C-alpha positions in Angstrom: -52.2 183.8 -15.3 -49.1 182.4 -13.6 -49.0 181.7 -9.8 -46.2 181.2 -7.3 -46.1 180.5 -3.6 -44.5 182.4 -0.8 -42.0 180.3 1.3 -41.6 180.3 5.1 -38.8 182.9 4.6 -41.0 185.2 2.6 -39.4 184.3 -0.7 -41.1 183.8 -4.1 -39.9 182.3 -7.3 -40.4 184.4 -10.4 -41.4 182.0 -13.2 -38.6 181.4 -15.8 -40.7 182.7 -18.7 -41.0 186.0 -17.0 -37.4 186.1 -15.9 -36.2 185.5 -19.5 -38.6 188.1 -20.9 -37.4 190.8 -18.4 -33.8 189.6 -18.5 -33.8 189.0 -14.7 -30.7 187.0 -13.8 -29.1 185.9 -10.5 -28.1 189.0 -8.6 -30.6 191.3 -10.4 -31.9 193.9 -7.9 -35.6 194.4 -7.7 -37.5 197.5 -6.5 -40.5 196.4 -4.4 -43.5 198.8 -4.5 -46.8 198.4 -2.6 -49.7 200.1 -4.4 -53.4 199.7 -4.1 -53.1 196.3 -2.3 -50.8 195.0 -4.9 -47.1 194.3 -5.0 -45.0 195.5 -8.0 -41.5 194.1 -8.6 -39.5 196.3 -10.9 -36.1 194.9 -12.0 -33.4 197.5 -11.6 -31.5 196.7 -14.8 -29.3 199.0 -16.8 -32.2 199.4 -19.2 -34.4 200.7 -16.3 -31.8 203.3 -15.3 -31.3 204.4 -19.0 -35.0 205.0 -19.3 -35.1 206.8 -15.9 -32.2 209.0 -16.9 -34.0 209.9 -20.1 -36.8 211.7 -18.1 -34.3 213.9 -16.3 -33.7 217.4 -17.5 -30.6 217.5 -19.7 -30.8 213.8 -20.4 -28.1 212.9 -17.7 -26.4 209.7 -18.6 -26.4 206.5 -16.5 -22.6 206.9 -16.0 -23.1 210.4 -14.5 -25.8 209.2 -12.2 -23.8 206.2 -10.9 -20.8 208.5 -10.3 -22.9 210.9 -8.3 -24.3 208.0 -6.3 -20.8 206.7 -5.6 -19.6 210.1 -4.4 -22.7 210.4 -2.1 -22.1 207.0 -0.7 -18.4 207.9 0.1 -19.6 211.0 2.0 -22.1 208.9 4.0 -19.4 206.3 4.7 -17.0 208.9 6.0 -19.8 210.4 8.3 -20.5 206.9 9.8 -16.8 206.3 10.4 -16.4 209.6 12.3 -19.3 208.8 14.6 
């Protein structure tokens, strides 16, 4: 079992062995999930999105999902600029 400490700013260090194993590098985004009094950190890597895309009907590619997300973000940005 590996332990880490929470800093005054609420930060934690993920041990290097785990970072290497999960290919977590500087700038890697993490999904934080609270479940059953536990905290799950899921790295949002390209591999994660490829696996997630595989469960969608029609096996939509990561490229298509990212393009959809970009278009949705542009629409949201335009709405905010108008208000």
